[in-house]
N, C-alpha and C positions, 0 to 999 in steps of 0.2 A: 325187812321192814325198816330196820335201823338205818340201813344204807340209803333207802329212799328218803327218809326223813332228813338225813344229813345232806344228801344231794339236792333236795328241794329248797334248801336254805343256801348251801354253798355255791351251787351253779349260778343262780341269778346274781348273787353277790359278786361272784368272780367276773361275770359279764359286765355288771355295772361298774366295777372297779376298772376293768379294761377300758370301758367307754370313757371314763374320766381321766385315766392315766395315759392312754395311748392315742397319738394323733391320727392313727389309721382306722380307728373304731369310733363311729359316730352314729347316734340314734336320734331320730326326729321326735320321738315321744317317750315318755317315762316308762310306759308299759312294754316297749319293744325288747329291751334287754332282759326284762323279767320273763317274757314269753319265750325268748331264746333259751334262757337258763332253765326254765321248766321243761322245755323240749329236750335239752341236754340231760336233765335229771332222769326223765323217762327212758330215753335211749340208753343212758349209762347203766341203769338198773337192769334193763333187759340184757345188755352185753355182759354185765357181771354174772347174771344168772346162768347164761349160756357158757361163758368162757372161764370165769374165775374159779380156780381151785388150786390146791397146793401144786407147785411146779410151773404155774403159768403166770406168775406175777409180772414178768417183763413183757411177755407176749400180750397179755391183757392190757398193760399200761401203754404199750406202743400202739396197739389198735385203738385204744381209747383216745390217744393223742390224734391219730389220723381221722377218726370219725368225728371228734369234737371240732377239728379244723374245718372239715367239710360241712358239718351242720351249721357252725357259726357263719361261715362264708355264705352259704346258699340261703339259709333261713333269714339272715340279716338283710341280705341284698334283695330279698323278695318283698320286703316291707317298704312302704312309702316313707321317704325321708331318711331312711337308714343307709349309710354307706360304710362298708367294711372292706378294706383291701384284702388281698390274699395274705399279705404279711401281717396285717392286723389280726386276721383269723388265726394265723400261726402263733402269734404272740399270746393271744387270748387262750388258745388251746394249750400252750406251754404252761401258762399260769394255772389253768384248771388241772392239767395233768400232774403237776407237782403235788397238788392237794390230793388228787386221785391216787397217786402212788402210796401215800401214807394211809389213805382209807383202805386200799386194797391190802396193804401189808397188815393192817389191824384186822380186817375181815378174815384173812387167811390164818393169822396167828390165833385168833379167838375161836376158830372152828365154825364160823358162821357161813362158810361157803360150801359146807357139806350138803349134798342133796339127799333127801330122805327117799328110800326106795318105795316105789309105788306098789 
């Protein structure tokens, strides 16, 4: 739950920052990067639940990078007025993955990735 709360704030802010800082990332409306960020937060939490545990930090982070680039590229370009080049999606993904790496590291070290037996 803590991971989702952090992601629901950080992902939209990261996409908004990329939209302002990168020339290859452009949104036509203010809600579009927020919507892409919320989508990334949901997908990221699901991926963490499935993949993240002790010993999979780098695999999880690299897969997060790839999925984030794909989601940013396709979700953004499916919206009217939004234009994100593939390199723009890669740079946005890199920005978010750096933050994700530290979040994954904290989640593993704090023991929050342990699955409870059913």
